[in-house]
Residue, then its C-alpha position, 0 to 999 in steps of 0.5 A: m578721269p577721261a570719259e573713256n578709260k581705254e588707252m589707244t596707241f597713236l596708230e589706233h587714234l589715226e585709224e579711229l580718226r580715219w573712220h570718222i572722216i570717212r563717215a563724215f565724207a560719206a554723209i556729205l557725198i550722199i547729200a551732194i548726190a541728192a542735191f545733184f538730182f534735185r537740180e530744179i529746187v537747188f538752182d531755181e528755188i534757192i541759188l538763183a532766187p536772191k536775184n529775182p524781185g519775188f525773193l522774200t527779202n527783196k519784197l520785204l525791203c520794197q514794202l519797207g521802202e514804200k512805207v518809209h518813203i526810201p525808194k533805194l530800199c527796193i532792191n533787185t527789182k529787175s531780174f537779170q540773165l546769167i551767162s555761161i561761156k564755157m562748154a562744160g561750165q553749167f555742168t561743172m557748176h552743177i557739181t560744185t554747187s551740189i558739193f557746197a549743198g552737201i557741206i552746208l547741210g552735212f555740217p551738223y553731222l560733220f561736227w558730230e563726228f569730230w565731237r565723237f573723236i575728241r570726246p574720249a579724251l575729255y574728263e567726265k566733267e568736261a564732257k558734261h559741260t560741252r554736251g550741247a556743243v554739237t547742237i549749239s554749233s550746228f544751230l549757230f552755223l545754220t543761223g549764219v547761213l540763213f542770215g547770209y542767204f536772206v540778208i547779205a546775198p540779196l544785198s550783194v547781188h543788188f549792189l554788184g549786179s547793178y554797179n557800173v562805171s559807165d553807161q557804155v559798159v553792160n554787165q553780163i554776169n557769168l554763172k560761175s561768178y554769181i554762184g561764187t558770190i552766193t556760196s561765199v557769203t553764205l558760208a562766210a556768214g555761217v563760219t562767222f556765227e561760230l564766233p561764240i563757240l570759238v570764244y568758248f574753247l579759247s577761253k577754256a584753254g586760257l588763251i583769251t579773257p573777257s578783259f582782253l576782249k573788252k580791251y580790243r572791243r573798239h578794234a573789233v568794232i572797226l574790223i566789223l564795220i570794214l567787213a560789213a561795208t565790204i559786203t554790203p551796198p553803200d547805204i547806211f541801212s544795209l550797213i546797220l543790217v549786217t553790222f548789228p548781228l556781228l556786234l551782238l555776236y562779239e558781245v555774246g562772246i564777251a559774256i561767254s568768256r566772262r562766265i568761263s573765267k568765273k568758273i576757272d577762278a572758282e575751281 
């Protein structure tokens, strides 16, 4: 039987959903306001850090490049200045960045509210098996965000910031463009790392099977390579650095789907 026996009308469901959305939005707003007031930390220590030589990833890659005698591994050795060409440009980006911070840091609570909404519709056995969904999903998302920030972001900044078609053209990078790159790669990585959760629910619904994932493994590898090549500099080390975790996630998805398929067959 469902986790809660009380039946609700359609309007009652909408009212319940509305309050879940309001609470989730309030949590994101509170975090965004806090991020707005801690401007120096958010911008100087986090957002703008990947372009500086002292950033952790940049230092480690430079040290590795010196040991293996590959100078190209040393990235972002020269920090560059950003420009803002609109009167309200910096203020607008301050607000936008604060909202992104609220979404990223508030994701665990957002997912928890979503879980609280759908839990009454689950049977006790289903609710028990998916009890750790909030923790696992939050862990995967935040892991993806950290991977995007510490790995993909500095590589993208180095490649896009230093690329030029001619010595006669000088890069004058806009603040909006830079922050857009950082936030997009980190959020994209966070969403991508949710792949095992997506595979779990699709397998539970019977929409995908381990045989399906194995059959199209080669296609998935090609898509992952294309994605990795798009967001990384054109060198084999960066390509491997980004491709390997994505391939690992796909294999984890196959293992999850296989386990779900065995449980369904047993039942």
